[in-house]
N, C-alpha and C positions, 0 to 999 in steps of 0.2 A: 504494500500500500504506500502510495506517494504522499508525503506530508507537505502541505502548502501553508506557509505562515502568511496570514493576511492581516496586516497592520493598518487599520484605518487611521487617518489623520483628519483633523477638522474640529469644529465645523468651518466651512468656507462659504462665501456668498457671492452672488453676482454683483452686489453693490456693497461698498465698504460699510461695515456696521460695528457697533461696540462689542458684540458677542461673536463676531466671525471675521476672519481675514478676507480680503478681496481676492477671489480665486485666481484672477489673472496676474497677480503680483507675486505669488508664492512659488518658490523653487520647485516644490513637489508637482506643480502643474505641468512640468516638462516631461513627466513620466507617463507610460501606459499603465493600464490596470483596471480595477473594479471601482465603481462609485455608486453611492446611494444619494437619491434625492429625498430630503426629509423636510419636515416642518417641526419646529419646537412647540410642544404643548406643555401644560402644567405638569404632566406626568412623564415627561421625557420626549425625545424625538420619535416621530413616527415616519417610517419610510413608505413612499408610495411608488418608487421606481428604483430598479437596480439596473445598472448599465455596465458596459465594458468598452474599453477603447484600446486599440493596438497602436495608435499614433501617440497622442498626448492628451492629458486631461484638458489642457489649455485649448487645444484645437476643438476637441469634442464639445466642451462647454460653450465655446463661442458658437458652434453650429446649433447646439440646443437653444441658446439664447435667441438666435435669429428665428428659429422655428417657433419658439414660444411667443415672441413679440409680433410675429406676422400672422398669428391666428391659426397656424398649422396644427398646433397641439391643442388639446382640451384646455379650457380655462375654468378654474374652480373659484368659487366664492372664497376670497382670502380669509374672511372672518370665520366662516364655518371650518375651513381647513385648519386654522389654529385651534379649533375645538375638537379636532380629530374626525371631522366629517368631510368627505369629498362630495361637494354639491356642485355639479357641473352647470356652468352658465353659458358655455360655448362648446360645441362638440368637436371642433377642430376639423381638419380636412381629410384625415386618414380614416380608413374603414368604410362604413356605409356612406352613401352619397347624400342622404337627406339633409337639407339645410346647410350644406357645406360649400356652396358655390361662392365665388369671390364677390359677386354683387350683394349677396346676403351678408357676408362679412363686412363689406364696406358700409352697409346700412347700420350694422350693429357696432362697428368699431368705436364710435365716440363713447358709447356706454361701457364697452369692454376695456377701453384703454386704461382707466383708473384701476380696474381689477388686475390687469396684466402687470402694471407697474408695481402694485402692492404684492402680487405673487413673486415678482422678482426680488422685492425687499425681504420677504419672509422665508423664501426657500433657502435651505441650508444643505450643503454637500459634504459628504465624508468620502475621502479618497484613499484607496489602498493600492499603492504601486505594486505591479506584478509583471514580471517578464513571462515569456512563454508564447506558444503558438496560439492561433485563433481558437482551436478546439479547446485548449485549456481554459482560455478566457470565457468561452461560451459555457463550458461546464460549470465553472465557478459562478458566473452570472446567473445561469439558470437554476443552479442548486440553491443559491441564497434566495433568489426571487420566489421560487416554488415553496421553499421552507416558510418564508414570511407570509406568503399568500395562504398557506394551509393552516396558519395559526388561528385559534378561535378568537372571536370578539373583534375589537377595534383594530388589532394588528393585521389580521387577515383581511378584514373588510376595507382597510385603508389602502391596501396594495392595488395597483392598476391591474385588474383581472383580464383586461383586454390584451395585455402584453403576452406574447407567446414565448414562454421561457424554453430554452433549448434543453434537450435531454441531458441530464447530468452524467449518464453512464450508458454505454453501448456494450453489448456482448463482446467480450475479448479485451475491453479496455481495463487498464489498471485502476483500481479504486483510489479515490483521493480522500485524505483526511484534512479538512480545513481547520486550522487553529486561528481563531479570529479574536483580535483585540480592537477596541475602539475607545477613544479618550472620553467620550460621553455616552450616556445610555441611549441606545437606539432600541426601542421596545421590540422584543421578540428576536433580536439578532443573537444567534447562538455563539457560544465560545468555541464550540467544536461541532463539526458537521461532516458526516461521511457520505461521499457521493460515489 
């Protein structure tokens, strides 16, 4: 069994904040690896997205930022998100096509703009540098995402269930043991996970 040490750092933010460093200024953003999108709640951080990049966190987060601010991604009510509830106010452009055309977005953009900026303010990222090939990255991303999604209550309900997490193990692959550390509590994030 291969052991993978996954050390998350953060929180980081798209905008400079008192409780988080600006993600584009930190040295760690030059690395590839696994990342979590979270929001801080009164009971700790809740993750709603797990991702991986083989380029750099800096480049991937810049791409995510463009997609978020253009209306490509779902937009959630920021106040409800901070309470641990994902209440969608815009469906984004991905997936089913209903209400996702550009004219519809342009009609709704003025009312969505404030929410998108507030989402950028409250979103926190945890980054775990990790080398390895694409399959390793996908296994780790998928394993963590699936584990969080399958947790009972608010932790599982908060995860983006529309995301298709890759299979953590195929017949003939060596099993992985993830040993996970994080500087702040991310609810449901295990210290050890076997894939």
